[in-house]
C-alpha positions in Angstrom: 0.0 0.0 0.0 1.0 3.7 -0.3 2.2 4.0 3.3 4.5 1.0 3.2 5.7 1.9 -0.3 6.9 5.3 0.9 7.8 4.1 4.5 5.1 6.3 6.1 4.6 5.3 9.7 2.7 6.8 12.6 1.9 5.5 16.0 -1.2 7.6 16.2 -4.8 6.7 15.4 -6.3 7.6 12.1 -7.9 10.8 13.5 -5.6 12.3 16.2 -7.0 15.1 18.3 -6.5 18.4 16.6 -3.8 20.5 18.2 -2.0 17.6 19.8 0.0 16.5 16.7 1.5 18.3 13.7 -0.8 18.9 10.8 1.2 16.3 8.9 -0.6 13.7 11.1 -3.9 14.7 9.4 -2.3 14.1 6.0 -1.0 10.7 7.2 -4.4 9.9 8.5 -5.9 10.7 5.1 -3.4 8.5 3.3 -4.0 5.7 5.8 -7.8 5.7 5.3 -7.9 6.4 1.6 -8.7 3.3 -0.5 -9.8 2.9 -4.1 -7.7 5.5 -5.8 -8.7 9.2 -6.2 -12.4 8.4 -5.4 -11.3 7.0 -2.1 -9.1 10.0 -1.4 -12.0 12.3 -2.1 -14.3 10.4 0.2 -11.7 10.2 2.9 -10.9 13.9 2.6 -14.7 14.7 2.9 -14.9 12.5 6.0 -11.8 14.1 7.5 -13.2 17.6 6.9 -16.8 17.0 8.0 -16.1 14.6 11.0 -12.9 16.1 12.4 -11.7 19.5 11.1 -15.0 21.5 11.0 -16.3 20.3 14.4 -12.9 20.6 16.1 -12.3 24.0 14.6 -15.6 25.2 16.1 -14.2 24.3 19.5 -10.7 25.5 18.9 -11.4 29.0 20.4 -13.3 28.1 23.5 -14.0 31.6 24.7 -15.5 32.6 21.3 -17.5 29.4 21.3 -18.9 29.9 24.8 -19.7 33.5 23.9 -21.6 32.4 20.9 -23.6 29.9 23.0 -24.3 32.6 25.6 -26.0 34.8 23.1 -29.7 35.6 24.0 -31.1 33.6 21.0 -29.5 30.3 22.1 -30.2 31.0 25.8 -33.8 31.5 24.9 -33.8 28.1 23.1 -32.4 26.5 26.2 -35.0 28.3 28.4 -37.8 27.0 26.2 -36.7 23.4 27.1 -35.4 24.1 30.6 -37.6 21.6 32.5 -36.6 18.7 30.3 -32.9 19.6 30.2 -32.8 20.1 33.9 -34.5 16.8 34.5 -32.0 15.0 32.2 -29.1 16.7 33.9 -30.3 16.0 37.4 -30.9 12.4 36.6 -27.1 12.0 35.9 -25.6 14.5 38.3 -24.1 14.1 41.7 -23.7 17.2 43.9 -24.8 19.4 40.9 -22.0 18.1 38.7 -22.1 15.4 36.0 -19.0 13.2 36.0 -17.5 11.7 32.9 -19.3 8.4 33.5 -22.6 10.3 34.2 -22.0 12.3 31.0 -21.6 9.1 28.9 -24.7 7.7 30.4 -26.6 11.0 29.8 -25.6 11.0 26.2 -26.5 7.4 25.7 -29.9 7.9 27.4 -30.5 10.9 25.1 -29.7 9.0 21.9 -26.8 11.3 21.0 -24.3 8.8 19.8 -24.0 8.3 16.0 -21.4 7.3 13.6 -20.4 10.9 13.3 -20.5 11.6 17.1 -18.8 8.9 19.2 -17.5 8.6 22.8 -14.2 9.9 21.6 -15.8 13.1 20.5 -17.8 13.2 23.8 -14.5 13.0 25.7 -13.0 15.9 23.7 -16.1 18.0 24.4 -16.3 17.0 28.1 -12.6 17.9 28.6 -13.0 21.2 26.7 -16.2 22.4 28.4 -15.5 21.2 31.9 -15.1 24.3 34.2 -15.0 22.2 37.4 -12.4 19.5 38.2 -15.0 16.9 39.1 -17.4 17.3 36.2 -19.8 19.5 34.3 -22.1 22.0 35.9 -25.5 22.7 34.3 -24.2 25.7 32.3 -21.2 23.5 31.0 -23.8 20.9 30.1 -25.8 23.4 28.0 -22.5 24.4 26.2 -21.8 20.8 25.4 -25.2 20.5 23.7 -24.2 23.2 21.3 -20.8 21.6 20.8 -22.4 18.2 20.1 -24.8 19.9 17.6 -21.7 20.9 15.6 -20.7 17.2 15.2 -24.3 16.2 14.3 -24.5 18.9 11.7 -21.0 20.1 10.8 -21.8 22.7 8.2 -20.7 26.1 9.7 -22.9 28.1 7.3 -26.0 26.8 9.0 -25.2 28.8 12.1 -24.9 27.7 15.7 -28.4 28.8 16.6 -30.0 26.6 13.9 -27.7 23.6 14.7 -28.4 23.9 18.4 -32.1 24.2 18.0 -32.4 21.1 15.8 -30.2 19.1 18.1 -31.9 20.2 21.4 -35.4 19.7 19.8 -34.4 16.1 18.9 -33.1 15.4 22.4 -36.2 16.8 24.0 -38.4 14.6 21.7 -36.3 11.6 22.4 -36.3 12.1 26.2 -40.1 12.7 26.2 -40.7 9.4 24.4 -38.8 7.4 27.0 -40.2 9.2 30.1 
């Protein structure tokens, strides 16, 4: 294969966390997952951009991301579903904080995991949004919902408000079905 022919080696997974490895790792990842000639490269590049680069870029400036989520339009959206979101949070919280294990349980119970959003992505979001050493407070949790929406719908031109609204609406519907 291409990697062995040109002696390309890497000890990292196909999609290393952005910012932890040189950009060349992303190129190596693309080469490692590309199969089937140029069509495989195109599909792999599309997957890399949509599943890794766009979502991770949205989180790369944490202060700007939190500021965008704290805008009145998004806070009004959360306020409209406050009872269900507080219930979901409280069910998985201990001492007003959701731990990593509680967060995974909360996401699984909400139907959040998809092929595009996995526990790996959840761990990146949890670590990024966590403002308390022992877990997420309710406000952190709301920020994570907007972050997850970027993974579920990674097209930045749709706007964070629309992405968050569709995602939170789907969680609320899912939670209300299983009540």
